[in-house]
C-alpha positions in Angstrom: 122.4 78.4 81.3 123.7 81.5 79.8 120.3 82.4 78.2 118.7 82.0 81.6 121.2 84.4 83.2 120.5 86.9 80.7 116.9 86.6 80.9 117.0 86.9 84.6 119.1 90.1 84.3 116.6 91.6 81.7 113.8 90.8 84.0 115.4 92.5 86.9 116.1 95.5 84.8 112.6 95.5 83.6 111.2 95.5 87.2 113.7 98.3 88.2 112.3 100.5 85.5 108.8 99.5 86.0 108.8 100.5 89.6 110.4 104.1 89.1 107.2 106.0 88.8 105.3 104.1 91.4 108.2 104.8 93.9 108.1 108.6 92.9 104.3 108.8 93.4 104.6 107.1 96.7 107.3 109.4 97.8 105.2 112.4 96.9 102.3 110.9 98.6 104.3 110.5 101.8 105.7 113.9 101.4 102.2 115.4 101.3 101.4 113.5 104.5 104.3 115.1 106.2 103.4 118.6 104.9 99.8 118.2 106.1 101.2 116.9 109.5 103.3 120.0 109.8 100.5 122.3 109.1 98.1 120.6 111.4 100.6 120.5 114.2 100.7 124.2 114.0 97.0 124.4 114.5 95.9 121.1 116.3 92.6 122.5 117.6 91.6 124.4 114.4 90.3 122.1 111.6 90.3 123.3 108.1 87.3 124.9 106.6 86.7 121.9 104.4 86.7 119.5 107.4 84.1 121.6 109.2 81.9 121.9 106.0 82.2 118.1 105.4 81.4 117.2 109.1 78.4 119.4 109.0 77.1 117.6 105.9 77.9 114.2 107.5 76.1 114.9 110.8 73.0 116.3 109.1 72.6 113.0 107.1 73.2 110.5 109.9 70.6 107.8 110.1 70.4 104.1 111.4 70.7 102.9 107.7 74.1 104.3 107.5 75.2 103.9 111.1 75.2 100.2 111.2 77.6 99.6 108.2 79.8 102.4 109.6 80.0 100.6 112.9 80.8 97.4 111.2 83.8 99.1 109.3 84.8 100.6 112.6 85.2 97.0 114.0 87.0 95.7 110.9 89.4 98.5 110.6 90.7 98.8 114.0 91.2 97.3 117.5 92.3 93.6 117.9 90.5 92.6 114.7 91.7 95.2 112.3 95.2 95.5 113.7 96.0 91.9 114.6 93.5 89.2 113.5 93.0 90.4 109.9 96.7 91.0 109.1 97.9 87.9 110.8 95.1 86.0 108.9 96.3 87.4 105.6 99.8 86.4 106.3 98.7 82.9 107.2 96.7 82.6 103.9 99.6 83.9 101.9 101.9 81.3 103.4 99.5 78.5 102.8 99.5 79.4 99.2 103.3 79.3 99.4 103.8 83.0 98.9 106.4 83.6 101.5 107.8 86.8 99.9 104.2 88.1 99.6 103.5 87.2 103.2 106.7 89.0 104.2 106.0 92.0 102.0 102.4 92.4 103.4 103.6 91.9 107.1 106.2 94.7 106.7 103.8 97.0 104.9 101.2 96.6 107.7 103.7 97.1 110.6 105.3 100.0 109.0 102.0 101.7 108.2 100.6 101.2 111.7 103.8 102.3 113.3 103.9 105.5 111.1 100.3 106.3 112.0 101.0 106.1 115.8 104.1 108.1 115.4 102.3 110.9 113.6 99.4 110.8 116.0 101.7 111.4 119.0 103.7 114.0 117.2 100.8 116.0 115.6 98.4 115.8 118.5 95.4 116.8 116.7 92.1 117.0 118.5 89.3 114.8 117.4 85.8 116.0 116.3 83.5 116.5 119.2 80.4 114.8 117.8 81.9 111.2 117.9 79.6 108.1 117.8 82.5 105.8 118.9 85.3 105.8 121.5 88.7 106.3 120.1 92.2 107.1 121.4 93.8 110.5 121.3 95.2 111.9 118.1 93.1 112.4 115.1 95.7 112.7 112.4 96.1 110.5 110.4 93.2 108.0 110.5 94.7 104.7 111.4 91.6 102.7 110.2 91.9 104.3 106.8 95.6 103.8 106.6 95.2 100.2 107.4 92.7 99.8 104.7 94.8 101.5 102.1 97.9 99.4 102.9 95.9 96.2 102.7 94.1 97.3 99.5 97.2 98.3 97.6 99.4 95.4 99.0 96.9 92.8 98.0 96.4 94.4 94.6 100.2 94.2 94.0 100.4 90.6 95.2 97.3 89.7 93.0 97.5 92.1 90.0 93.8 91.8 88.9 91.5 94.6 88.0 88.7 93.4 90.4 91.1 93.3 93.3 92.0 97.0 92.7 88.3 97.8 92.4 87.3 96.0 95.5 90.4 97.2 97.4 89.8 100.9 96.4 86.2 100.5 97.3 87.0 99.1 100.7 89.5 101.8 101.5 87.2 104.7 100.4 84.3 103.2 102.4 86.6 103.1 105.4 87.5 106.6 104.9 83.7 107.6 104.7 82.8 105.7 107.6 85.4 107.3 109.9 84.0 110.8 109.1 80.5 109.5 109.4 81.1 108.4 112.9 82.8 111.6 113.8 86.1 109.9 114.7 88.1 111.8 112.1 88.2 114.9 110.2 88.0 114.6 106.4 91.8 115.5 106.1 92.7 112.8 108.6 91.2 110.2 106.3 93.0 111.7 103.2 96.2 111.6 105.1 95.5 108.0 106.1 94.9 107.0 102.4 98.0 108.6 101.3 100.1 107.1 104.1 98.8 103.6 103.8 99.2 103.6 99.9 102.6 105.2 100.0 104.0 102.7 102.5 102.6 99.7 100.6 104.3 100.8 97.4 107.7 101.9 98.9 108.0 98.5 100.7 107.1 96.7 97.5 109.9 98.3 95.4 112.9 96.4 96.7 110.8 93.2 96.7 109.3 93.7 93.3 111.4 91.2 91.5 111.0 88.5 94.2 107.3 88.9 94.4 107.0 88.7 90.5 109.1 85.6 90.4 107.2 84.0 93.2 103.9 84.6 91.5 104.9 82.4 88.5 105.3 79.4 90.5 102.7 76.6 90.2 99.7 77.0 92.3 100.1 74.6 95.4 96.6 73.3 95.1 96.9 72.6 91.3 98.5 69.6 89.8 99.3 69.4 86.1 97.3 72.4 85.1 94.1 70.7 86.7 92.5 71.2 90.1 93.5 68.7 92.6 91.0 65.9 93.0 91.2 66.2 96.8 89.7 69.6 96.9 
């Protein structure tokens, strides 16, 4: 019993140390988002030079080949599907896999990210690009689609720490960011802000739950018996 308590304390201390730099990085990311928001709020109708240059390149290279996948990303990343159905589906799957702490972590991260996006949109009041291919609500900074994608990518990579999860998640978040500028729904800086916000929120919410998530991940898989797949599956 004594050894178990010592081991538990050592594990908690290890997780405290391990999350120091991720938390610092996430804090810096969110600070950059606030700085960007402040600058943009002072010039809501004046995009940055890089925004104009990037948008010019994007509009010039539009074609049906790229428009279709961009519209698919638009559907996946926002509206009822992106804000409700996909997040709720992820929470349900995590609960089915007996990962209640992971489900709670993801739910809090997704909710805080979405809430922060809406707060900044209203506060900053940045005008969207004029050449849009989709209908969007007012407020361009930051990109909600991109923030949602980044939050989901980072949260799932933390819950399932595998290289392929990081790779797929990063590709998804970047594809979402590119699709938003391609469709003219956001300036490039909007998507950068969304990436930083989504990832930063996911890491900060993870920090106080890190030990619980790590301990939960070591439990036996609910659909595996005695190290062998259940014959019922």
